[in-house]
N, C-alpha and C positions, 0 to 999 in steps of 0.2 A: 122388860124382859119378864115372862109369865113365870119363871121359877119361884118358889118351889111347888105349886101345883100343877103347872104345865111347864112343857119345853118347846121349844121351836125347831122345825126341821124342814129339809127339802123334801116334798111328799109328792106321791103319784096318787091322783084322784081317780082314775079309771086304768085298770089292767089293760094292756095292749098298747097305752099311749105311753110307753115306756120312756120316752125322753120328755114328757111333760112335766117337769118337776116345778112345784111351787113352794115357796116359803111360807109356812103357815104354823099354827100352834096345835098342839095336841096334850090330852090330859094325861098325867102320870098316875101311876097305880098309888093307891093309899101307901102312905109311908109306914113299914113295918119294923118292929124291933131288930128284923136280922138284914135290913135293907141298907145298901150302900149307894150313894148318889155319887156320880160322876160327872164333873164338867169336862166335857170331851175336846181333846187338844187333835185328835186324827181319828180317820176311820177307813179300812181298807174297802176297796171293793170287790166284792166275791162274784163268781158264776151264779151263786144262789140268789143274789139280788137281781141279776138279769132274769133267771128263769122264773122269778116271782113276779115281777112287774110287767113282764111279757105274757104271762099268764099260761106260759109254758108247762108249768108244774100243776096246773089246774087253778082252782077259785082261791083267792085270798081277800081278806076283807079291805075295803078302801075307806077313806083315804089310808096310804101306808107309807110309811118312813123306813127304807131299809137299812142294811148295813149292820153286820155283826162281827165286825173286826176293830173294836173300840179301844182307844187307849187315851187316858186323860188323868187328871187330878181328883183325888177323893175330896168331897167338900162338906158330907154330911154321912154319919153313920148312925145306926140304931143302937140301942141301949145294950143288946146282946151280941153285938159284932166284935169278934176277936181276931180276924185273918187280917184287917187292914185298918188303918186310922186316918184322919183327916190330914190332908197334906201329902199323903203317898201317892206316887205314880203307878196307876193299875189299869187293867183292862179286862174285858169280858169278849166272849165270842159268841157263839150260836145258840147259846142256852141261857136263861136268866133264872130258871125256878125249876125245882123238882120237889116231890114230897118229901125226900131223904129218909121216909120210913119203909119203904116195900123192899122187897128181898133183892130187887135191883139195886136200889140206891145203896143198901147195905153191904153189897158186894162189890162196890166202886164200879158200878154200872148205871150210875146216874143219869148218863147220856142216854139209856133205854128206859128210863122210868115212864110208866103209862101215862103219868100226870105232868110230864114234863111240859115247860112252856118255852117256846122257840123265842129268840130275841125280838123278833117282829113278827106281826100277822097272827098272834095267837091268844086265845083269851085266857085270862087268870083263873084259875078256880077260887070259890069263895073262901077256901082256906087261906089263899094267898092275899086275896083282895076282896074285901065285901061289896065293893062297888062293882059293876061291870065294867071291865077295861080290857083294851085289846094292847098286847106288847106293841111298842115303837122301837125302831133300830136307831142306829148310830149316825146317819146324815143328820145331825140334830146337835143342839147346844147340850143337853144333859141327858143322861140315862140312868135308871133306879134299877138296881140288880139284887138279888139275895147275895149274901156275902159268899157262899160256897162257890159262886161262880164268877166272883172277882178275883184276878190273879196280879199280885204284885208283879212289876216288870223291874227285872234287874238293871242295875245302873248302866251295865255294858252294851245294853241293846237300846239304840236310839228308837224314839216312840214310832217314827214312821216305818221302821223295818221290824218293830215288834208286832204292830198291828195285823198284818197278815198272817203272823204265825199263830193267832188266836182262833182263827178257823181253818185256813188252808193248811198250815203248818201242821195243827192238831189232827186234822182229818186223815193225813197220810201218815203221821207219828203214830197214832193208835193201833192201826192194823200191822204196822211193820213190827212194833215192840209185842204184840199180842201174837204174832208169827213166830216170836222169839227170832228174829233176824239180827244176825251177829257174825263174827269170824266163822270162816268156812262156808257161810250160806251164798248161794247163787241166787240173786234177785233180779227180775225184769221190771223196769218201769215203763208202761206202755203211756206214751204221749207226755211231751216235754212243754206243759204249759204251765199255768199258776199252780196248779196242784203237783204236777210231775216233777218240776223243778225242785221242789221242796223234798220230794220223797227220793231223789236222787242223792241230794245232800244228805238228809238223815240216814238213808240206807248205807251210804259211805261212811259216815261217822260212826254208824253201829258196826261197823267191820265188814260188812258184806262185800262180795265182787258184784259191781252194779253194771248191767247192760241196760241201756235205752233203746226202746222200740218206737220209732217215729216214722212220718212220713215227710218231715222236714229237714233236708240235708243240711240247712244252713245254721241248724242248733246243735250241730256235732260239737262246735268249740265249747258253746256253754255247757253242754253236758259233760264234756272232758274237765273243764274248770270245777265243776260241781261235785267231782269225784267218780264218775262213769268210768269203767275200763274198757267197755265195748259200745258200739252205736250200730244199730241194725236199720235198715230201710224196710218197712213192711209194706211199701208200695211196689217192691221189686218180686218177679214170679220166683216162688219157691223158698221166700225168704225163712219160712219156719223150718225147713226141712233140716239143715245143719245144726239146729237147737232143739232136736228131739230130746226129750227126757232130760232136759239140760237144769232147769229152774226148780228151786226149793219154794218159791213164791213169784206170783206175777202180780204186780199192783196195777190196775188199769186206771190211769187219771185222766184219761179221755171221755169227753160224754157224748161218744159216736159209737157205742157198742151195737147200736141197731144196725149198723152198717158193717160190721165185722163178719168175717168168715169165722166163726167160734172155733170151728175144728182145729183151725191152725194156732189158735192161742191155747187151746187145751193139751195140743201135741206137746208143748215144749216144756210142759210140767214134768217134775219127777213124779213116781206111783205116789198117790194119796196126798198129793199137793193141791193147793189152791189157787184158782184165778178170782182174784179180788176185786171189787167194785168201789171206787170211791168217786169217780165220774159218772154223773148220773144224767142220761140224755132225756130230753122231753117224751121221745117215743118208745114205745115197747120193744122189749129185745126180741130177737128173731125166736122162730119156735125151734124147740130143741127135743131130741130123744133121749131117754136114759142111756142108750147105747153107746152114743157119743162119750160118754164119761168112763166106759168100761175098759178101753186099752191101757189106762194108767191109773185107773181108780180115783181119778181126780174129782173136782168140786167146784162149783162157783157160787160166790157169796158177795156181801157188801157190809158196810159198816156207817155208823154215824157218829161224826166227831169223835170225842174222846172224853175221859173222865179227868177229873181235876188232878190226881196224883200225874197222871200222864202228862198233862199241861205244864204243872210244874217242873216235872222232869226235864221236857222238852226245853223250856225256858232257861233253865240251868244248864243244859248242855250248850246250848246256842251261846249262853254267856261266856262260858268256860273256855270254848273253843273257836269264839268268834265266828260263827255261822250264821250268815245273814243271807236273805233273799234278795234276788233281784228286784227292784221296785222302781217305779214311776212315780212322781208326786204332782198333785196339781191343787191349787187353792179351791175351796168348794165354794160352789155357787150353783146357781140353776144350771147355767150354762155347761159348766165343768161337769155336774153330775150327769148331765145328756151325754157330753162326750165320752167320759170315762165309760158309762154302761153300754154305749154302741160299739166303743173300741173292744171292750170285753167280749161283747156277742160275737164280734168277728174276729176275734183272737189276733187283735192287732196291739198288743200290749207285751212289754219285756220286763217281768212275766206277771207282775201285781201291780195295781194301782192302789195308791193310798192319798185320800183327801185330806189336805192340811189347812191351816190357817183359819181354824174354826173361830179364834177371838175376833178376826176381821169380820167373819160373816155374821156371829152373832153378838158380839159387844162383850164386855168384861163385865 
């Protein structure tokens, strides 16, 4: 085992050849006084992984080990680490470092830090690592993370269910709480997939009345189990007309916005409310005119993961109320990584994947 200087992972060596995973070693960043090493137990498979290794979101350095929904055991901590200790079960999501000094970081917006380091495919600044190192993700034996981005996992949440919360769960939790979703609010969730099913669960738990907008009638039962009160098919003619001026917040969790008739989604918003994107398509959005937003003073926006306080609050609520996602599991291997990303790419998963049995793949 190459740890502690290196880790092993299932990696892609050429973008586009997204099923061609090879088990190989990669260099870990120089260990720092605020660093935490996690021996990985399991890792979720995120749509971001697929968009990255297919090349859909543009260039990324290769070889690359994706995966940013990591849960495992803390095995080493730096001298100044205070949030976790050796032996703790902990995880990290889609960010492993930020400067923690800028205005964004100091206002609990470290997920928008200009110097942030994504969990994989990002160069570390010299401040964080004196040697040139590219971050590598969680389809691997170990991960090294700044303590601020390491989250203790409550005992009540099984590891394979906690993992997808750390990216997918947080990505929809953050915009919901920042929009002050709660009792008396009408919220629409567009798309009942990996992100959307989390959004339905969270919005309902926060006290809102939730409507799911989907093109898949077979998902209605799951939507209702997760707390939705209404289910609307958006592939039916005139679907938006009965919903005019209904919603305080529309959260789009589908990565197909480039195919949408945007006017339909804008029209269902109350005055001065927002159509908010967390599903990020490979393609550009359709052209729009400012006049399209005038009938209700609406807007369109997007967000990036969430901050530490939001993640801790989300995990606390999930543990207290036993709010768990719908997750399929698969022992990690070259073959299963390929199968998992292919199924996520084709929306053939119910509703998240977690790769498991890392000890069998990487040894003790």
